C-alpha positions in Angstrom: 127.1 228.2 87.8 126.1 225.0 86.1 122.7 223.4 85.7 120.2 221.7 87.9 121.5 222.9 91.3 119.3 221.5 94.1 117.4 224.1 96.1 118.5 222.7 99.4 122.2 222.7 98.5 124.4 225.4 100.0 127.4 226.6 97.9 130.6 226.7 99.9 130.6 223.1 100.9 133.0 220.7 99.1 130.5 219.4 96.6 126.7 219.1 96.0 124.8 216.1 97.4 125.6 212.7 95.9 123.4 212.0 92.8 122.4 215.7 92.4 122.0 216.7 88.8 124.8 219.2 89.0 127.7 220.1 86.7 130.4 222.7 86.5 131.3 224.4 83.3 134.9 225.3 82.3 134.5 228.8 83.7 133.7 227.4 87.1 136.7 225.2 87.5 140.0 226.5 89.1 143.4 225.1 88.0 145.8 227.9 88.7 149.3 228.6 90.0 149.5 231.0 92.9 151.2 234.2 91.8 152.4 237.5 93.2 149.4 239.5 92.0 146.6 237.0 92.8 144.8 237.1 89.5 147.0 234.9 87.5 149.1 237.7 85.9 152.0 237.8 88.4 155.1 235.7 88.9 154.3 232.1 89.6 157.8 230.6 90.4 158.7 231.3 94.0 162.4 231.5 93.4 164.1 234.5 94.9 165.5 236.2 98.0 162.4 237.3 99.8 163.9 239.5 102.5 160.5 241.0 103.1 157.4 238.8 103.3 156.1 238.0 99.8 152.7 236.4 99.1 152.0 234.0 96.3 148.2 234.1 96.2 144.9 233.6 94.5 142.2 236.3 94.9 138.7 235.7 93.5 137.0 238.5 91.5 134.7 240.7 93.6 131.6 238.8 92.4 132.8 235.2 93.0 133.5 232.7 95.7 136.3 230.2 95.2 136.3 226.8 96.9 139.8 225.4 96.9 139.9 221.6 97.1 143.6 221.0 97.0 147.1 222.5 96.4 149.9 220.8 94.5 153.4 222.0 95.4 156.5 221.2 93.4 160.1 222.0 94.6 162.9 221.2 92.2 166.6 221.4 93.1 169.8 219.7 92.2 171.3 217.0 94.5 169.5 215.0 97.2 166.9 216.5 99.5 167.4 216.1 103.3 164.5 215.9 105.6 165.8 218.7 107.8 166.4 221.2 105.0 164.3 222.7 102.2 165.1 221.6 98.7 168.8 220.6 98.6 170.4 222.1 101.7 168.4 225.4 102.0 168.1 226.6 105.6 164.9 228.5 106.2 164.6 230.9 109.1 160.9 231.9 108.7 159.6 229.2 106.5 156.4 229.1 104.5 153.0 230.1 105.9 149.7 229.1 104.3 146.6 231.2 105.1 143.3 232.8 104.1 143.6 236.6 104.5 141.1 239.4 104.6 141.2 242.5 102.4 143.8 244.1 104.8 146.0 241.0 104.7 145.0 240.0 108.2 145.0 236.3 108.7 141.6 234.7 109.0 142.8 231.1 108.8 146.3 229.8 109.4 146.6 226.4 107.8 149.8 225.6 109.7 148.7 226.7 113.2 151.6 229.2 113.4 154.1 226.4 112.7 155.7 227.5 109.4 157.0 224.9 107.0 160.8 225.1 107.2 161.9 221.7 105.9 161.1 219.1 103.2 159.7 216.9 105.9 157.6 219.8 107.2 155.2 219.3 104.3 154.3 215.8 105.4 153.6 217.1 108.9 150.6 219.2 107.6 149.3 217.3 104.6 150.9 213.9 104.7 151.1 213.4 100.9 154.6 214.3 100.0 157.4 212.4 98.2 160.8 213.0 96.8 161.7 211.7 93.4 165.2 211.5 91.9 165.5 210.4 88.3 169.1 209.3 88.0 171.5 212.1 87.2 168.9 214.9 86.8 167.4 217.2 89.4 165.4 216.0 92.5 161.8 216.8 92.9 159.6 217.2 96.0 155.9 216.8 95.1 153.3 217.6 97.7 149.5 217.2 97.5 147.5 219.0 100.2 143.9 217.9 99.8 141.9 220.5 101.9 138.7 218.7 101.2 140.0 215.6 103.1 139.7 217.6 106.3 135.9 218.1 105.9 135.5 220.7 103.1 137.3 222.8 100.6 138.6 226.2 101.7 136.2 229.0 100.9 137.6 232.3 99.6 135.1 235.1 99.4 135.8 237.7 96.7 133.0 240.0 97.9 135.0 240.4 101.1 138.4 240.8 99.3 139.8 237.6 100.7 142.7 235.7 99.3 144.5 232.4 99.8 148.2 232.9 100.2 151.5 231.2 100.7 153.8 233.7 102.4 157.6 233.4 102.0 160.2 235.4 103.9 163.5 233.6 103.2 166.1 233.1 100.5 164.8 230.6 97.9 167.1 231.7 95.1 169.1 228.5 94.8 166.0 226.4 93.9 165.4 225.5 90.3 161.6 225.5 90.5 159.1 226.3 93.3 155.4 226.5 92.4 152.0 226.1 94.1 149.0 225.0 92.0 145.5 225.2 93.5 142.5 223.4 92.2 138.8 223.7 93.0 135.8 225.5 91.7 134.0 228.8 91.9 130.5 230.3 91.8 128.8 233.7 91.7 128.4 235.3 95.1 
């Protein structure tokens, strides 16, 4: 897991104590798009008509713990984005739910407090950092940065317990051009 980890430091918190002789190797870092399988091998672009709930997720291997520091969301569509729609004029009935789930897909932590994100403005309600960019005549982009560690610590996902972090969709997103969720963080052996 790196070198020089202090003996009084407990993995699972956001970072080791300031000044600690600690480093993470490339294998410990997480920069990955959520996907339909959870191991990086599934579909990453959440464009489709999800008539039944579909999870885009990340699942640690059974011998690792993941600590997710933040998630970057990108929604690309043509035309202008309205605050009360998703993308350009997409109406969502169920919205997007972000959660940590157990091995039976039971929700352990609901990051939206049962208030699914149904609009472009809905992202700002849960994570504040969101912006729309339009580059002249091209597509419009909604970029969202949800820094979990700013609320106290990263989100701990325990592979030994079969947990995952998931964004659950149950609406029609087929008119979007791009719709991806990248998580960033680090991992360590359980």
